[in-house]
LUMFI-367216 format. One record per residue (C-alpha): x, y, z. Coordinates in steps of 0.2 Angstrom, whole numbers, padded with zeros to 4 digits, always signed. Layout:
<rs>
XYZ...
</rs>
This chain:
<rs>
+0468+0208+0319+0465+0205+0302+0463+0217+0289+0442+0215+0286+0436+0216+0302+0445+0234+0309+0438+0244+0291+0421+0235+0293+0420+0242+0313+0428+0259+0305+0412+0258+0295+0403+0254+0306+0408+0267+0317+0409+0280+0307+0391+0277+0302+0383+0277+0321+0393+0295+0322+0385+0300+0306+0366+0295+0314+0372+0302+0330+0377+0318+0322+0360+0320+0314+0348+0317+0322+0339+0333+0325+0337+0336+0344+0329+0354+0355+0343+0367+0357+0345+0363+0377+0352+0348+0373+0359+0352+0354+0373+0364+0360+0378+0349+0371+0379+0337+0356+0399+0333+0354+0405+0334+0336+0402+0312+0333+0409+0312+0318+0428+0322+0324+0425+0311+0340+0425+0293+0328+0439+0299+0317+0451+0305+0329+0452+0289+0340+0455+0278+0324+0466+0290+0317+0475+0287+0333+0471+0268+0332+0473+0261+0316+0482+0274+0307+0482+0263+0290+0462+0263+0283+0459+0277+0291+0470+0294+0284+0467+0308+0278+0459+0300+0262+0444+0293+0273+0441+0312+0286+0441+0322+0268+0427+0306+0259+0419+0309+0276+0420+0327+0277+0411+0327+0258+0397+0315+0265+0394+0327+0284+0394+0342+0266+0383+0333+0258+0370+0329+0273+0373+0344+0284+0369+0356+0270+0383+0366+0272+0400+0372+0258+0407+0359+0251+0420+0354+0260+0418+0366+0272+0421+0350+0284+0431+0338+0271+0444+0353+0273+0440+0354+0291+0440+0335+0297+0456+0329+0284+0466+0344+0293+0460+0338+0311+0466+0321+0304+0483+0325+0299+0486+0335+0317+0482+0318+0326+0492+0309+0314+0507+0320+0318+0504+0318+0335+0499+0302+0339+0515+0297+0346+0516+0308+0357+0499+0306+0365+0499+0290+0366+0511+0294+0380+0499+0301+0391+0487+0297+0403+0466+0297+0395+0464+0316+0402+0477+0323+0399+0477+0314+0381+0460+0320+0382+0466+0337+0387+0476+0341+0370+0465+0332+0357+0449+0347+0364+0465+0358+0354+0463+0348+0339+0444+0349+0342+0446+0365+0343+0459+0369+0327+0443+0357+0315+0429+0372+0323+0441+0387+0322+0440+0380+0300+0420+0376+0301+0421+0394+0306+0431+0403+0296+0423+0393+0282+0404+0399+0288+0411+0415+0292+0418+0416+0273+0404+0413+0267+0392+0427+0278+0384+0410+0285+0382+0417+0307+0379+0402+0316+0373+0403+0335+0388+0405+0346+0383+0391+0362+0383+0379+0343+0398+0385+0338+0414+0383+0355+0402+0371+0367+0404+0355+0359+0420+0356+0359+0420+0359+0377+0409+0343+0375+0420+0331+0362+0433+0335+0373+0424+0327+0391+0418+0312+0378+0433+0308+0372+0438+0299+0389+0422+0286+0389+0421+0285+0368+0437+0278+0369+0434+0265+0381+0422+0261+0371+0430+0260+0354+0444+0252+0363+0432+0237+0366+0425+0235+0351+0442+0235+0345+0446+0221+0355+0430+0212+0354+0433+0211+0335+0451+0206+0335+0447+0190+0347+0430+0187+0335+0432+0199+0321+0411+0194+0316+0404+0198+0332+0404+0219+0328
</rs>
């Protein structure tokens, strides 16, 4: 795989994740929206850890903070810790079937959400409990299809770097 292809693909998938995260949805769908940016960052941390890394998570978090109007550094902290944990366990997780990997990564998404809840509580911002807990479950359930889709895109980029 060329060095340029994964970086462009990482950037492209992160931009799509940001757009999907920012689309306004009715309440019934908003509570089921997966955590797209953490999902994509975890995928890239597991598959191509070098260009993704902690710095990318921190920058993506700062951008997410600015776009969502949250406390500056809230998502940056959560995404950085989440990617750090993912980088520590990626060798072990790659040995398991995809459904066990999804179950384990649900714990990583829970850690990210707990950091978000902690900062929200410390700043006096109280969100709807459904908006706090259901996205963790839907993100875990979305891991297998998201992994398959992103993996197919990565393999295609390996064979033809210009075919993003």
